[in-house]
C-alpha positions in Angstrom: -13.7 7.5 1.4 -14.8 9.6 -1.5 -15.2 8.5 -5.1 -13.7 10.1 -8.1 -14.1 9.1 -11.7 -11.5 10.0 -14.3 -11.4 9.7 -18.1 -8.2 8.4 -19.7 -7.3 8.0 -23.4 -7.0 4.3 -24.4 -3.2 4.4 -24.3 -3.1 5.6 -20.7 -5.8 3.2 -19.6 -3.9 0.3 -21.2 -0.8 1.5 -19.3 -2.7 1.6 -16.0 -4.1 -1.9 -16.6 -0.6 -3.2 -17.3 0.6 -1.7 -14.0 -2.3 -3.3 -12.1 -1.2 -6.7 -13.6 2.3 -6.1 -12.4 1.5 -5.8 -8.8 -1.3 -3.5 -7.9 -4.6 -4.9 -6.8 -6.8 -2.3 -8.6 -6.4 0.8 -10.7 -7.5 2.8 -7.7 -4.5 1.4 -5.7 -2.2 2.4 -8.5 -3.6 5.9 -8.7 -3.5 6.3 -4.9 0.2 5.3 -4.9 1.0 7.8 -7.6 -0.7 10.6 -5.7 1.1 9.6 -2.5 4.5 9.7 -4.3 3.7 13.0 -5.9 2.7 14.5 -2.5 6.0 13.2 -1.0 7.9 14.7 -4.0 6.2 18.1 -3.5 7.0 18.0 0.2 10.6 17.2 -0.4 10.8 20.0 -3.0 9.4 22.5 -0.4 12.0 21.3 2.1 14.9 21.6 -0.4 13.8 25.1 -1.4 13.5 26.2 2.2 16.9 24.8 2.9 18.4 26.5 -0.2 16.8 29.8 1.0 18.1 29.5 4.5 21.2 31.0 5.9 24.3 28.8 5.8 25.3 27.4 9.2 28.8 26.0 8.9 30.8 24.6 6.1 30.6 20.8 5.5 34.3 20.3 5.5 36.3 17.2 6.4 36.2 18.0 10.1 32.4 18.1 9.9 32.2 14.7 8.3 34.7 13.3 10.8 32.5 14.4 13.7 29.4 13.0 11.9 31.0 9.6 11.4 32.1 9.6 15.1 28.5 10.4 16.2 27.1 7.7 14.0 29.5 5.1 15.2 28.9 6.0 18.8 25.1 5.8 18.3 25.5 2.4 16.6 27.6 1.1 19.5 25.2 2.3 22.2 22.0 1.7 20.3 21.1 5.3 20.8 19.0 7.1 18.3 18.9 10.8 17.8 
């Protein structure tokens, strides 16, 4: 694992210290969690943008949701996963 040193203004350092007291073991754990969350957010954004740019498949009308509910109920009953 690599090491990275960062400089923070006192107000931000105090904030990080407070977060550590509220449940993170160290400031490094807190920063790692923030980075993981940001990476997940960026990935989700990419997926949303790709979906928005893609061609529409079929309308999500009441029949679509009825079929979806039926599939979910059937999967729950049989224990099947898709």
